[in-house]
C-alpha positions in Angstrom: 0.0 0.0 0.0 1.5 3.4 -1.0 1.6 6.3 1.4 -1.2 8.0 -0.6 -3.5 4.9 -0.5 -2.8 4.6 3.2 -3.5 8.3 3.7 -6.8 8.0 1.8 -7.9 4.9 3.9 -7.0 6.8 7.1 -9.0 9.8 6.0 -12.1 7.6 5.2 -11.9 5.7 8.5 -11.0 8.5 11.0 -11.9 12.0 9.7 -15.5 11.8 10.8 -14.7 11.4 14.5 -10.9 12.0 14.9 -10.0 14.7 12.4 -6.8 15.8 14.1 -5.4 12.3 14.2 -6.4 11.9 10.5 -4.6 15.2 9.7 -1.5 14.2 11.8 -1.2 10.9 10.0 -1.6 12.5 6.7 1.2 14.9 7.6 3.5 12.1 8.7 2.8 10.0 5.5 2.7 12.7 2.9 4.6 15.8 4.1 7.4 14.2 6.2 7.3 10.8 4.6 9.5 7.7 5.1 12.8 9.6 4.6 15.1 9.7 1.6 18.5 8.0 1.2 19.9 11.3 -0.4 22.4 13.2 1.8 22.3 16.9 2.7 18.5 17.5 2.5 18.1 18.8 6.0 17.2 17.4 9.4 14.4 14.8 9.5 14.4 14.2 5.7 17.0 11.4 5.7 15.8 7.8 6.1 18.0 7.4 9.2 16.7 10.5 11.0 14.5 10.2 14.0 11.3 12.3 13.6 8.5 12.8 16.1 5.6 15.2 16.8 2.5 15.3 18.9 -1.1 16.2 18.5 -4.0 16.5 21.0 -7.7 15.9 20.4 -10.9 15.8 22.4 -13.4 13.3 20.9 -17.1 12.9 21.5 -17.7 9.2 21.7 -21.5 9.3 21.5 -21.5 6.6 24.2 -19.4 4.2 22.1 -16.0 4.5 23.8 -14.8 1.0 23.0 -15.9 1.3 19.3 -14.0 4.5 18.8 -10.8 3.1 20.4 -11.2 -0.1 18.3 -11.4 1.9 15.1 -8.4 4.0 16.0 -6.4 0.9 16.9 -7.3 -0.9 13.6 -6.2 2.1 11.6 -2.9 2.4 13.5 -2.3 -1.3 13.0 -2.6 -0.7 9.2 -0.2 2.3 9.5 2.4 0.3 11.3 2.2 -2.6 8.9 2.5 -0.3 5.8 5.0 2.4 6.9 7.8 3.1 9.3 5.6 5.4 11.4 4.5 4.4 14.9 1.9 6.1 17.1 1.5 6.1 20.9 -2.0 7.1 22.1 -2.5 8.4 25.6 -6.1 8.4 26.7 -7.9 10.0 29.6 -11.6 10.9 30.4 -12.8 14.0 28.8 -14.2 17.1 30.5 -17.8 16.4 29.6 -20.1 13.4 29.3 -19.2 11.0 26.4 -15.9 12.7 25.7 -12.3 11.4 25.8 -9.1 13.3 25.5 -6.3 11.8 23.4 -2.7 12.7 23.0 -1.0 11.3 20.0 2.8 10.9 19.7 3.8 10.1 16.1 7.4 9.0 15.4 9.6 7.4 12.8 12.8 5.9 14.4 15.5 3.8 12.7 16.0 2.0 16.0 12.6 0.3 16.0 
């Protein structure tokens, strides 16, 4: 699966309830990418460079907390199988009813 196909699948699956995660994954896949073997292109652009960034999102679950987490987990599994990017998701209860707060840490590391 190419980065663009993966990005399209992620957008279809996540953008309706987790738009910030969808946008962050799109940025990782299409703007930052997998890295290049070319030398001298700048920090974070070489295939051996470690790259990471974070994104925060508050999601309304509509009472289906487990379903939302399952969808996110399934998409992240596809991401990890088809790219060098990994995502850590920190979850905590939201400030209102049927809300969760998520902190995403996206990273590409040559050591993993």
